[in-house]
Residue, then its C-alpha position, 0 to 999 in steps of 0.5 A: x500500500x502506498x502512503x497516498x491511500x493511507x493518508x486519509x485514514x491517518x488524518x481521520x485518526x489524528x482528528x479524532x485523537x485531537x477532538x477526544x483530547x480536548x474533550x478530556x481536558x474540559x472534563x478534567x478541568x470541570x472535575x478539578x473545579x468541582x473538587x476544589x469547591x469549598x464551603x462559602x463559595x458561590x456557584x452557578x448550577x447547570x440550570x442557571x441557579x445561583x447558590x452558596x456552598x454549605x457542605x461538600x461530600x463525595x458525590x453531592x453538595x449541600x447548597x443554600x439557595x436562599x437564606x435558610x433554604x437548603x438543597x442537595x445537588x449532585x456535584x456534576x450539576x455544578x456548572x461554575x464556581x464563581x469568584x466572590x466579587x462576581x457572585x456578590x455582583x450578581x446577587x446584589x444586582x449591581x453592574x460595575x462592568x458598565x460603571x465607567x463607560x458612557x451611557x448610550x441613549x436609546x434614541x438619536x435625539x440627544x445626539x443632535x443637540x436639539x434638546x428642546x425638540x426632544x423634550x417636546x417629543x417626550x411629553x405627550x399632552x392628553x388633556x383637552x385643549x380649546x378646539x380650533x376654528x375649523x372644528x365647528x363644521x364637524x360639530x354641525x355635521x354631528x347635529x345632522x347625523x342620524x340617531x343611533x337607533x335609526x342606524x341600528x334599524x338600518x343595519x338590521x334591515x340590511x341583514x334581514x334582506x341579505x338572509x332573504x336573498x340567501x334563502x331565495x338563492x338556496x331554493x333556486x338550486 
């Protein structure tokens, strides 16, 4: 056999070796992280729950998920052991990551410099104001409009006529 025919097999075996090697490294790092866990450290489970470690056993961990609330989890359910600063930041809700950066506004109006127009756009006046002069014809039209009872009667008559037309159409078949 020549080397050219064996080359694809060699490449395939090498790729499989590299993939399994990296997966083993990840598993070993995760196992080491779980074994180095101590009481009092903050963790995140694989389900996304944050808790404090109270006791560490061979296969299980006792977690305090809320003050006075304890739960037993398998060590494999621990997704990450968090640093104290990060754990406290998550629990307190503070976000120091974005503390020194400038805040970007939601709209571009504050970037243009026309703050007076932006303030007017932000304020919506829902109160009644004096009607403009051209609103009077609309009031005259409202006086000429039919009462609601007459409108209902007209709609009902139209519906009845449509039913009669449908019935007479069904009889023709």
